[in-house]
C-alpha positions as a Markdown table, in Angstrom:
| # | Residue | x | y | z |
|---|---|---|---|---|
| 1 | Met | 23.5 | 82.9 | 100.0 |
| 2 | Ala | 26.1 | 85.3 | 101.7 |
| 3 | Pro | 26.3 | 84.6 | 105.9 |
| 4 | Arg | 24.6 | 86.9 | 107.6 |
| 5 | Ile | 26.4 | 89.1 | 109.6 |
| 6 | Phe | 25.1 | 89.9 | 113.7 |
| 7 | Thr | 25.7 | 93.0 | 115.0 |
| 8 | Pro | 24.0 | 93.6 | 118.6 |
| 9 | Ala | 22.0 | 96.5 | 119.4 |
| 10 | Ser | 23.6 | 98.5 | 121.7 |
| 11 | Gln | 21.1 | 98.2 | 124.7 |
| 12 | Asn | 21.9 | 94.7 | 124.5 |
| 13 | Val | 26.2 | 94.7 | 124.9 |
| 14 | Val | 26.8 | 94.3 | 128.5 |
| 15 | Ser | 29.5 | 97.1 | 129.7 |
| 16 | Ser | 32.4 | 95.0 | 131.0 |
| 17 | Ser | 32.6 | 97.7 | 133.6 |
| 18 | Arg | 29.6 | 96.4 | 135.5 |
| 19 | Val | 30.9 | 93.3 | 137.1 |
| 20 | Asn | 29.2 | 91.2 | 139.5 |
| 21 | Pro | 30.2 | 92.6 | 142.6 |
| 22 | Val | 29.6 | 88.8 | 144.3 |
| 23 | Cys | 31.5 | 87.2 | 141.4 |
| 24 | Arg | 34.8 | 89.8 | 141.6 |
| 25 | Arg | 34.7 | 89.2 | 145.6 |
| 26 | Met | 34.7 | 85.3 | 145.0 |
| 27 | Leu | 37.4 | 85.6 | 142.6 |
| 28 | Gln | 39.0 | 88.0 | 145.4 |
| 29 | Arg | 39.3 | 85.4 | 147.8 |
| 30 | Leu | 40.3 | 83.0 | 145.6 |
| 31 | Ala | 43.8 | 85.1 | 144.1 |
| 32 | Asp | 44.2 | 86.2 | 147.6 |
| 33 | Glu | 44.2 | 82.3 | 149.2 |
| 34 | Lys | 47.7 | 81.2 | 147.5 |
| 35 | Lys | 49.0 | 84.3 | 149.0 |
| 36 | Trp | 48.4 | 84.1 | 152.6 |
| 37 | Lys | 47.7 | 80.1 | 153.0 |
| 38 | Leu | 51.0 | 79.1 | 152.6 |
| 39 | Asp | 50.7 | 75.8 | 154.2 |
| 40 | Glu | 47.8 | 74.1 | 153.3 |
| 41 | Ser | 48.2 | 71.3 | 155.8 |
| 42 | Ala | 48.3 | 73.1 | 159.0 |
| 43 | Gln | 46.2 | 76.1 | 160.7 |
| 44 | Phe | 49.1 | 78.7 | 160.9 |
| 45 | Ser | 52.2 | 79.3 | 158.2 |
| 46 | Ile | 54.3 | 79.7 | 161.1 |
| 47 | Asp | 57.6 | 79.4 | 159.5 |
| 48 | Asn | 56.9 | 81.2 | 156.4 |
| 49 | Trp | 55.2 | 84.3 | 157.5 |
| 50 | Thr | 57.8 | 84.7 | 160.4 |
| 51 | Asn | 60.5 | 84.8 | 157.2 |
| 52 | Ile | 58.0 | 86.7 | 155.3 |
| 53 | Ile | 57.9 | 89.9 | 158.3 |
| 54 | Asn | 61.5 | 89.1 | 159.3 |
| 55 | Gln | 62.4 | 87.8 | 162.5 |
| 56 | Asp | 64.2 | 91.0 | 163.7 |
| 57 | Asn | 61.0 | 93.0 | 163.7 |
| 58 | Ile | 59.0 | 90.3 | 165.2 |
| 59 | Leu | 59.0 | 91.9 | 169.0 |
| 60 | Leu | 57.0 | 88.8 | 170.7 |
| 61 | Phe | 56.3 | 85.7 | 169.6 |
| 62 | Leu | 54.2 | 83.3 | 171.5 |
| 63 | Arg | 52.3 | 79.9 | 170.3 |
| 64 | Gly | 50.5 | 76.7 | 172.2 |
| 65 | Met | 50.6 | 76.9 | 175.8 |
| 66 | Arg | 52.8 | 80.1 | 176.0 |
| 67 | Val | 50.1 | 81.7 | 175.1 |
| 68 | Pro | 48.1 | 83.2 | 178.0 |
| 69 | Cys | 44.5 | 81.9 | 179.2 |
| 70 | Pro | 42.5 | 84.3 | 180.7 |
| 71 | Pro | 39.9 | 82.9 | 182.6 |
| 72 | Gly | 36.3 | 85.0 | 180.4 |
| 73 | Asp | 35.9 | 82.8 | 177.3 |
| 74 | Lys | 35.5 | 86.4 | 175.4 |
| 75 | Phe | 39.0 | 86.8 | 175.8 |
| 76 | Lys | 40.3 | 84.1 | 174.0 |
| 77 | Ala | 39.7 | 81.5 | 170.8 |
| 78 | Arg | 37.7 | 78.5 | 171.4 |
| 79 | Leu | 40.2 | 75.4 | 172.3 |
| 80 | Glu | 40.1 | 74.2 | 168.8 |
| 81 | Thr | 41.5 | 77.5 | 167.4 |
| 82 | Phe | 45.6 | 76.9 | 166.8 |
| 83 | Arg | 47.0 | 79.6 | 169.9 |
| 84 | Val | 49.8 | 81.9 | 168.6 |
| 85 | Ser | 50.4 | 85.8 | 169.8 |
| 86 | Ile | 52.4 | 87.5 | 167.2 |
| 87 | Gly | 53.7 | 91.4 | 168.0 |
| 88 | Phe | 55.7 | 93.3 | 165.2 |
| 89 | Trp | 56.7 | 96.1 | 163.5 |
| 90 | Thr | 58.1 | 96.6 | 160.1 |
| 91 | Pro | 61.3 | 98.8 | 159.2 |
| 92 | Phe | 58.3 | 101.7 | 158.1 |
| 93 | Gln | 57.0 | 101.6 | 161.6 |
| 94 | Gln | 59.7 | 102.0 | 163.1 |
| 95 | Arg | 60.9 | 104.5 | 161.3 |
| 96 | Met | 56.7 | 106.8 | 162.1 |
| 97 | Trp | 57.7 | 105.3 | 165.8 |
| 98 | Asp | 60.7 | 107.6 | 166.1 |
| 99 | Tyr | 58.6 | 110.3 | 163.8 |
| 100 | Phe | 56.4 | 110.1 | 166.3 |
| 101 | Leu | 58.8 | 111.0 | 169.4 |
| 102 | Ser | 60.5 | 113.5 | 168.1 |
| 103 | His | 57.9 | 115.0 | 166.6 |
| 104 | Asp | 55.3 | 117.0 | 168.2 |
| 105 | Thr | 52.2 | 114.7 | 166.2 |
| 106 | Gly | 49.7 | 114.5 | 169.3 |
| 107 | Pro | 49.0 | 111.9 | 171.5 |
| 108 | Cys | 48.5 | 108.1 | 170.1 |
| 109 | Tyr | 46.2 | 105.3 | 170.8 |
| 110 | Leu | 45.7 | 101.6 | 171.7 |
| 111 | Asp | 43.1 | 100.0 | 170.0 |
| 112 | Ala | 41.7 | 96.4 | 170.2 |
| 113 | Ala | 39.7 | 95.2 | 167.0 |
| 114 | Tyr | 37.8 | 91.6 | 166.8 |
| 115 | Arg | 37.1 | 89.4 | 169.4 |
| 116 | Pro | 38.7 | 86.1 | 170.1 |
| 117 | Gly | 35.6 | 84.3 | 171.2 |
| 118 | Thr | 34.0 | 85.1 | 167.8 |
| 119 | Asp | 36.5 | 86.2 | 165.1 |
| 120 | Gly | 38.9 | 83.5 | 166.9 |
| 121 | Phe | 42.0 | 86.4 | 167.1 |
| 122 | Gln | 42.4 | 90.3 | 168.4 |
| 123 | Ile | 44.4 | 92.7 | 166.4 |
| 124 | Trp | 45.9 | 95.3 | 169.2 |
| 125 | Thr | 47.3 | 98.5 | 167.1 |
| 126 | Leu | 49.3 | 101.2 | 168.4 |
| 127 | Phe | 49.0 | 104.5 | 166.4 |
| 128 | Phe | 49.2 | 107.8 | 165.7 |
| 129 | Glu | 47.6 | 110.5 | 163.4 |
| 130 | Arg | 50.3 | 112.1 | 160.9 |
| 131 | Ser | 48.9 | 115.5 | 159.2 |
| 132 | Gly | 45.7 | 113.9 | 159.1 |
| 133 | Gln | 46.9 | 110.1 | 157.8 |
| 134 | Thr | 46.6 | 107.5 | 160.4 |
| 135 | Val | 49.8 | 105.5 | 160.8 |
| 136 | Pro | 50.1 | 102.3 | 162.3 |
| 137 | Val | 53.4 | 101.4 | 164.4 |
| 138 | Ser | 53.2 | 98.2 | 165.5 |
| 139 | Tyr | 50.3 | 95.4 | 165.7 |
| 140 | Leu | 49.7 | 92.7 | 168.1 |
| 141 | Val | 48.1 | 89.9 | 166.1 |
| 142 | Thr | 46.5 | 87.5 | 169.6 |
| 143 | Thr | 43.9 | 84.8 | 169.7 |
| 144 | Ala | 43.7 | 84.9 | 173.3 |
| 145 | Ala | 44.5 | 89.2 | 175.2 |
| 146 | Thr | 45.2 | 89.9 | 178.9 |
| 147 | Val | 46.8 | 93.1 | 180.5 |
| 148 | Gly | 50.4 | 90.9 | 180.8 |
| 149 | Leu | 50.4 | 90.5 | 177.3 |
| 150 | Val | 49.7 | 93.7 | 176.0 |
| 151 | Ser | 52.8 | 94.9 | 178.9 |
| 152 | Asp | 55.1 | 92.6 | 177.0 |
| 153 | Trp | 54.7 | 93.6 | 173.3 |
| 154 | Leu | 54.4 | 97.6 | 174.3 |
| 155 | Thr | 57.7 | 96.8 | 176.4 |
| 156 | Ala | 59.3 | 95.3 | 173.2 |
| 157 | Ile | 58.8 | 98.8 | 171.7 |
| 158 | Val | 59.9 | 100.8 | 174.2 |
| 159 | Asp | 63.0 | 98.5 | 175.0 |
| 160 | Gln | 64.0 | 99.3 | 171.1 |
| 161 | Ser | 63.2 | 103.1 | 171.7 |
| 162 | Pro | 65.5 | 105.9 | 172.8 |
| 163 | Glu | 66.2 | 105.0 | 176.9 |
| 164 | Leu | 64.2 | 108.4 | 177.8 |
| 165 | Leu | 61.0 | 108.5 | 176.1 |
| 166 | Pro | 59.7 | 112.5 | 175.5 |
| 167 | Lys | 56.8 | 112.8 | 177.6 |
| 168 | Lys | 53.8 | 112.2 | 175.4 |
| 169 | Thr | 49.7 | 111.3 | 175.8 |
| 170 | Ile | 48.6 | 107.9 | 175.3 |
| 171 | Phe | 45.2 | 107.0 | 174.5 |
| 172 | Ile | 43.8 | 103.9 | 175.7 |
| 173 | Asn | 41.0 | 101.5 | 175.1 |
| 174 | Thr | 40.7 | 100.1 | 178.6 |
| 175 | Leu | 40.9 | 101.6 | 182.2 |
| 176 | Arg | 42.2 | 98.1 | 183.8 |
| 177 | Ala | 46.0 | 99.2 | 181.9 |
| 178 | Thr | 46.4 | 102.3 | 183.6 |
| 179 | Ser | 49.0 | 101.8 | 186.3 |
| 180 | Ala | 50.8 | 98.8 | 183.6 |
| 181 | Leu | 51.3 | 101.5 | 180.9 |
| 182 | Glu | 52.3 | 104.2 | 183.3 |
| 183 | Ala | 55.0 | 101.7 | 184.9 |
| 184 | Ile | 56.2 | 101.5 | 180.9 |
| 185 | Phe | 56.2 | 104.2 | 179.3 |
| 186 | Gly | 57.5 | 106.3 | 182.5 |
| 187 | Thr | 56.0 | 110.2 | 182.5 |
| 188 | Trp | 53.7 | 109.8 | 180.0 |
| 189 | Asp | 49.8 | 110.9 | 180.7 |
| 190 | Val | 48.3 | 107.8 | 180.4 |
| 191 | Arg | 44.4 | 108.7 | 179.6 |
| 192 | Leu | 41.0 | 106.5 | 178.6 |
| 193 | Cys | 39.9 | 107.3 | 175.5 |
| 194 | Lys | 36.4 | 109.0 | 174.8 |
| 195 | Tyr | 36.1 | 106.6 | 171.7 |
| 196 | Tyr | 35.2 | 103.9 | 174.4 |
| 197 | Val | 33.1 | 106.1 | 176.0 |
| 198 | Asp | 30.9 | 106.6 | 173.4 |
| 199 | Gln | 30.6 | 103.1 | 172.7 |
| 200 | Val | 29.4 | 101.7 | 176.1 |
| 201 | Leu | 27.2 | 104.6 | 176.2 |
| 202 | Lys | 25.5 | 104.4 | 172.6 |
| 203 | Asp | 25.3 | 100.5 | 172.9 |
| 204 | Ala | 23.3 | 100.8 | 175.9 |
| 205 | Leu | 21.2 | 103.8 | 174.6 |
| 206 | Arg | 20.8 | 101.6 | 171.1 |
| 207 | Gln | 19.8 | 98.4 | 172.9 |
| 208 | Arg | 17.3 | 100.4 | 174.9 |
| 209 | Ala | 16.2 | 102.1 | 171.9 |
| 210 | Gln | 15.8 | 99.5 | 170.0 |
| 211 | Ala | 13.6 | 97.0 | 172.4 |
| 212 | Val | 10.9 | 99.8 | 174.0 |
| 213 | Gly | 11.3 | 102.2 | 171.1 |
| 214 | Asp | 12.1 | 105.0 | 173.9 |
| 215 | Pro | 12.6 | 108.3 | 172.4 |
| 216 | Arg | 14.5 | 110.2 | 175.6 |
| 217 | Ala | 17.1 | 107.3 | 174.0 |
| 218 | Val | 16.9 | 107.6 | 170.7 |
| 219 | Ser | 17.8 | 111.6 | 171.2 |
| 220 | Ala | 20.8 | 111.1 | 173.9 |
| 221 | Ile | 22.8 | 109.1 | 170.8 |
| 222 | Gln | 22.3 | 111.8 | 168.8 |
| 223 | Asp | 24.0 | 114.0 | 171.6 |
| 224 | Val | 26.6 | 112.1 | 172.4 |
| 225 | Asp | 29.3 | 113.9 | 170.8 |
| 226 | Lys | 27.6 | 117.4 | 171.6 |
| 227 | Asp | 26.7 | 117.2 | 175.0 |
| 228 | Leu | 28.6 | 113.6 | 176.5 |
| 229 | Phe | 27.6 | 114.2 | 180.6 |
| 230 | Gly | 24.0 | 115.0 | 179.9 |
| 231 | Thr | 23.7 | 111.8 | 177.6 |
| 232 | Leu | 25.5 | 110.0 | 180.7 |
| 233 | Glu | 22.8 | 111.8 | 183.4 |
| 234 | Glu | 19.8 | 110.7 | 180.8 |
| 235 | Ala | 21.1 | 107.1 | 180.8 |
| 236 | Leu | 21.3 | 107.4 | 184.0 |
| 237 | Ala | 18.2 | 108.5 | 184.9 |
| 238 | Thr | 16.6 | 105.3 | 182.4 |
| 239 | Pro | 16.1 | 102.4 | 184.9 |
| 240 | Ala | 16.4 | 99.6 | 182.3 |
| 241 | Ile | 19.8 | 100.8 | 181.3 |
| 242 | Lys | 21.2 | 102.5 | 184.5 |
| 243 | His | 23.2 | 99.4 | 185.7 |
| 244 | Lys | 25.0 | 99.0 | 182.3 |
| 245 | Val | 26.5 | 102.7 | 182.3 |
| 246 | Glu | 26.7 | 103.4 | 186.1 |
| 247 | Phe | 30.7 | 102.4 | 186.4 |
| 248 | Leu | 31.1 | 104.9 | 183.9 |
| 249 | Phe | 29.6 | 107.5 | 186.6 |
| 250 | Arg | 31.9 | 106.2 | 188.9 |
| 251 | Gln | 35.0 | 106.2 | 187.2 |
| 252 | Ala | 34.3 | 109.8 | 185.7 |
| 253 | Gln | 37.4 | 111.4 | 187.8 |
| 254 | Asp | 39.8 | 109.2 | 186.2 |
| 255 | Trp | 38.8 | 109.6 | 182.4 |
| 256 | Lys | 37.5 | 112.9 | 182.3 |
| 257 | Pro | 39.2 | 116.1 | 180.7 |
| 258 | Arg | 41.4 | 118.2 | 183.5 |
| 259 | Asn | 41.0 | 121.2 | 181.4 |
| 260 | Glu | 40.0 | 122.7 | 178.0 |
| 261 | Glu | 43.0 | 121.4 | 176.6 |
| 262 | Glu | 42.8 | 117.4 | 177.1 |
| 263 | Asp | 38.7 | 118.2 | 176.2 |
| 264 | Leu | 39.8 | 119.2 | 172.9 |
| 265 | Ala | 42.4 | 116.5 | 172.6 |
| 266 | Phe | 39.9 | 113.7 | 174.6 |
| 267 | Gly | 37.1 | 114.8 | 171.6 |
| 268 | Arg | 39.3 | 114.5 | 169.1 |
| 269 | Gly | 40.7 | 110.6 | 169.9 |
| 270 | Ser | 36.8 | 109.6 | 169.6 |
| 271 | Gln | 37.4 | 110.5 | 166.0 |
| 272 | Ala | 40.8 | 109.3 | 165.9 |
| 273 | Val | 40.2 | 105.7 | 166.3 |
| 274 | Ala | 36.9 | 105.8 | 164.3 |
| 275 | Arg | 39.5 | 106.6 | 161.5 |
| 276 | Trp | 41.2 | 103.7 | 162.1 |
| 277 | Arg | 39.0 | 101.2 | 162.7 |
| 278 | Tyr | 36.9 | 102.0 | 159.6 |
| 279 | Leu | 40.8 | 102.0 | 157.5 |
| 280 | Leu | 40.6 | 98.2 | 158.9 |
| 281 | Trp | 38.1 | 97.1 | 158.0 |
| 282 | Thr | 37.9 | 98.4 | 154.8 |
| 283 | Gln | 41.2 | 96.7 | 154.3 |
| 284 | Met | 40.0 | 93.6 | 155.8 |
| 285 | Leu | 36.9 | 93.1 | 153.8 |
| 286 | Gly | 38.7 | 90.8 | 151.8 |
| 287 | Arg | 39.5 | 88.0 | 154.4 |
| 288 | Pro | 37.9 | 85.1 | 154.0 |
| 289 | Ala | 35.6 | 83.9 | 156.3 |
| 290 | Thr | 38.2 | 81.6 | 158.3 |
| 291 | Lys | 39.7 | 82.1 | 162.0 |
| 292 | Arg | 42.9 | 81.3 | 160.8 |
| 293 | Ile | 46.1 | 84.2 | 161.2 |
| 294 | Asp | 47.4 | 83.6 | 158.2 |
| 295 | Ser | 45.2 | 85.8 | 156.2 |
| 296 | Val | 44.8 | 88.3 | 159.1 |
| 297 | Leu | 48.8 | 88.6 | 158.8 |
| 298 | Tyr | 48.7 | 88.7 | 155.1 |
| 299 | His | 46.0 | 92.0 | 155.6 |
| 300 | Leu | 47.9 | 93.6 | 158.0 |
| 301 | Val | 51.2 | 92.7 | 156.6 |
| 302 | Ser | 50.9 | 92.9 | 152.5 |
| 303 | Val | 47.6 | 95.2 | 152.1 |
| 304 | Leu | 47.3 | 97.5 | 155.0 |
| 305 | Ser | 51.0 | 98.5 | 156.4 |
| 306 | Pro | 52.8 | 98.6 | 152.0 |
| 307 | Gly | 49.3 | 101.4 | 151.4 |
| 308 | Val | 49.9 | 103.5 | 154.9 |
| 309 | Glu | 53.6 | 104.0 | 153.8 |
| 310 | Arg | 52.6 | 104.4 | 149.9 |
| 311 | Ala | 50.4 | 107.2 | 151.2 |
| 312 | Val | 53.0 | 108.9 | 154.0 |
| 313 | Arg | 55.4 | 108.7 | 151.2 |
| 314 | Ala | 53.2 | 110.8 | 148.7 |
| 315 | His | 52.5 | 113.6 | 151.2 |
| 316 | Glu | 56.1 | 113.8 | 152.0 |
| 317 | Asp | 57.2 | 114.0 | 148.8 |
| 318 | Gly | 54.5 | 116.5 | 148.7 |
| 319 | Ala | 52.7 | 114.9 | 145.4 |
| 320 | Glu | 49.2 | 114.4 | 147.2 |
| 321 | Gly | 47.5 | 115.2 | 150.8 |
| 322 | Pro | 46.0 | 112.9 | 153.1 |
| 323 | Gly | 42.6 | 113.9 | 151.8 |
| 324 | Asp | 40.0 | 115.7 | 153.6 |
| 325 | Phe | 37.7 | 113.1 | 156.0 |
| 326 | Cys | 34.0 | 113.7 | 155.4 |
| 327 | Thr | 32.3 | 112.2 | 158.4 |
| 328 | Glu | 28.7 | 111.4 | 159.0 |
| 329 | Gly | 26.5 | 110.6 | 162.1 |
| 330 | Phe | 25.8 | 106.7 | 160.1 |
| 331 | Glu | 23.2 | 104.5 | 162.4 |
| 332 | Gln | 20.0 | 103.9 | 162.7 |
| 333 | Gly | 18.0 | 107.0 | 164.6 |
| 334 | Ser | 21.3 | 109.6 | 163.7 |
| 335 | Lys | 19.8 | 113.3 | 162.7 |
| 336 | Ser | 22.4 | 113.2 | 160.4 |
| 337 | Leu | 21.8 | 110.4 | 158.0 |
| 338 | Thr | 21.9 | 110.6 | 154.7 |
| 339 | Met | 19.0 | 111.3 | 152.7 |
| 340 | Asp | 18.9 | 108.0 | 150.3 |
| 341 | Leu | 19.2 | 106.0 | 154.1 |
| 342 | Ala | 16.8 | 107.9 | 155.8 |
| 343 | Asn | 14.0 | 105.7 | 155.8 |
| 344 | Val | 15.6 | 102.5 | 155.4 |
| 345 | Thr | 14.6 | 99.5 | 156.7 |
| 346 | Ile | 16.5 | 95.9 | 157.4 |
| 347 | Val | 14.8 | 93.0 | 155.6 |
| 348 | Pro | 16.5 | 89.5 | 155.4 |
| 349 | Leu | 15.7 | 87.7 | 152.7 |
| 350 | Gly | 15.8 | 84.0 | 153.6 |
| 351 | Thr | 19.7 | 83.7 | 154.9 |
| 352 | Ser | 21.9 | 84.8 | 152.6 |
| 353 | Leu | 20.6 | 87.7 | 151.2 |
| 354 | Val | 19.9 | 91.6 | 153.1 |
| 355 | Tyr | 16.9 | 93.9 | 151.4 |
| 356 | Leu | 17.8 | 97.5 | 152.1 |
| 357 | Ala | 14.3 | 98.4 | 151.9 |
| 358 | Asn | 13.2 | 102.1 | 151.5 |
| 359 | Tyr | 9.3 | 102.0 | 150.6 |
| 360 | Ser | 8.9 | 105.2 | 149.6 |
| 361 | Ser | 11.9 | 105.1 | 146.7 |
| 362 | Leu | 12.6 | 101.6 | 145.0 |
| 363 | Glu | 15.8 | 103.3 | 143.9 |
| 364 | Asp | 17.1 | 104.1 | 147.3 |
| 365 | Ser | 16.6 | 100.3 | 148.0 |
| 366 | His | 19.3 | 97.8 | 147.8 |
| 367 | Val | 20.1 | 94.2 | 147.8 |
| 368 | Ile | 22.7 | 93.2 | 149.7 |
| 369 | Ala | 25.1 | 89.7 | 149.9 |
| 370 | Pro | 26.4 | 89.7 | 153.6 |
| 371 | Gly | 28.7 | 86.7 | 153.4 |
| 372 | Tyr | 30.5 | 88.3 | 150.2 |
| 373 | Asn | 30.6 | 91.4 | 152.2 |
| 374 | Val | 28.6 | 93.0 | 148.7 |
| 375 | Cys | 26.1 | 95.6 | 147.7 |
| 376 | Phe | 24.1 | 95.4 | 144.3 |
| 377 | Cys | 24.5 | 98.6 | 143.2 |
| 378 | Arg | 27.0 | 100.8 | 141.5 |
| 379 | Arg | 28.8 | 102.8 | 143.8 |
| 380 | Phe | 30.0 | 99.2 | 144.7 |
| 381 | Ala | 30.6 | 97.7 | 141.4 |
| 382 | Asp | 32.9 | 101.0 | 140.7 |
| 383 | His | 34.6 | 101.5 | 144.2 |
| 384 | Gly | 34.5 | 97.8 | 146.0 |
| 385 | Leu | 32.4 | 99.8 | 148.8 |
| 386 | Cys | 29.5 | 101.9 | 149.2 |
| 387 | Pro | 26.8 | 103.4 | 152.2 |
| 388 | His | 24.9 | 100.6 | 152.0 |
| 389 | Leu | 27.6 | 98.1 | 152.7 |
| 390 | Ile | 28.6 | 99.8 | 155.9 |
| 391 | Tyr | 24.7 | 100.7 | 157.2 |
| 392 | Trp | 24.6 | 96.8 | 157.8 |
| 393 | Ala | 27.4 | 96.3 | 159.0 |
| 394 | Thr | 27.6 | 98.8 | 161.2 |
| 395 | Pro | 27.8 | 96.5 | 164.3 |
| 396 | Ala | 30.3 | 94.5 | 162.8 |
| 397 | Ile | 32.9 | 97.8 | 162.2 |
| 398 | His | 32.6 | 99.3 | 165.5 |
| 399 | Gln | 31.5 | 96.7 | 167.9 |
| 400 | Pro | 29.1 | 98.5 | 168.1 |
| 401 | Glu | 29.6 | 102.1 | 168.3 |
| 402 | Leu | 28.2 | 105.2 | 166.4 |
| 403 | Val | 30.3 | 104.4 | 162.6 |
| 404 | Arg | 31.1 | 107.6 | 161.0 |
| 405 | Ile | 31.0 | 106.9 | 157.4 |
| 406 | Leu | 34.2 | 108.3 | 155.4 |
| 407 | Asp | 32.7 | 110.0 | 152.0 |
| 408 | Gly | 36.7 | 110.0 | 150.5 |
| 409 | Leu | 38.3 | 106.8 | 151.0 |
| 410 | Pro | 41.8 | 106.8 | 152.7 |
| 411 | His | 44.7 | 106.7 | 150.5 |
| 412 | Ala | 45.6 | 103.3 | 152.2 |
């Protein structure tokens, strides 16, 4: 009797394109580990990474007791974390800094993402936007942060710049650093970015809305971008959150735009920082859950920076543009939520899964594995990112200001 040959029916064939997203993310992290953990016995592969970055491109390098120790716990990592501060810029970033100084690109921005007290590190970035592309020109990765440390890093950049800096505007993330930066950048206009005013307001209003379901607080969150000062007054009129935001009102003379031109730049600054935070978050998704600085440097030096460089060169060569950033408000309570997330409820499933439940449509309900930053939906399987994952991770991305989801992912 001839052997029987089995030909599986088409409906039983598993498409090779539908890879389990958790498996893919686990394999990605395992594959990347050998690229960043260059010394498994140490908490930080110091010699190896300084060689990769090239010591000529390292602006500031401190370790151990030389790293500042600020009094507040939120500004420094725990004692068991290896203490290090490293500020650097690549040859490409140096070229982009020269471009920024010699062209009218608009302002530059100073941002700090992640938190030493919880993440074990913080990433400070000096960046600007060029033809719609976000261009980070230098990083400071540190396990502790003080105004003095940030000043030393920025001073090192200025020391390698032309003797006479052209007049520019820089939007910063804290008024505490204003006098220090005015001394570093000379004639520059140092302004507080609207993004950080938004952050304080939205965080306070969101807490109020979640605590008592105050409809005025929800409405104020929705109107921050349209009427900032009206929102601030509404927040001050709510006793439960007044103490969280009244310092903004007292300092308004220091950050409030003085004319129409400044008002436009003030508003654009909020979007610029949101775009940078989103780009940074998407590139750091593959970073393992470790507080070792090695993995941070790997994703900045070997993933994010080369991606930005390729994007800028493609734009310079006329091969492709930066693409349009189609942004939507993306948090609970927003008027402009995408339809499939407008009525979503977050339901924990044990300790390892989260269910985004849309009780009116099972098709619009999705399961997320937070530990691996993955979602079990087709869009994530195809692109490695999806609105559901961003919706769940809202506080982690922008800590915890209004998130702007980008329909078209950045080229980098």
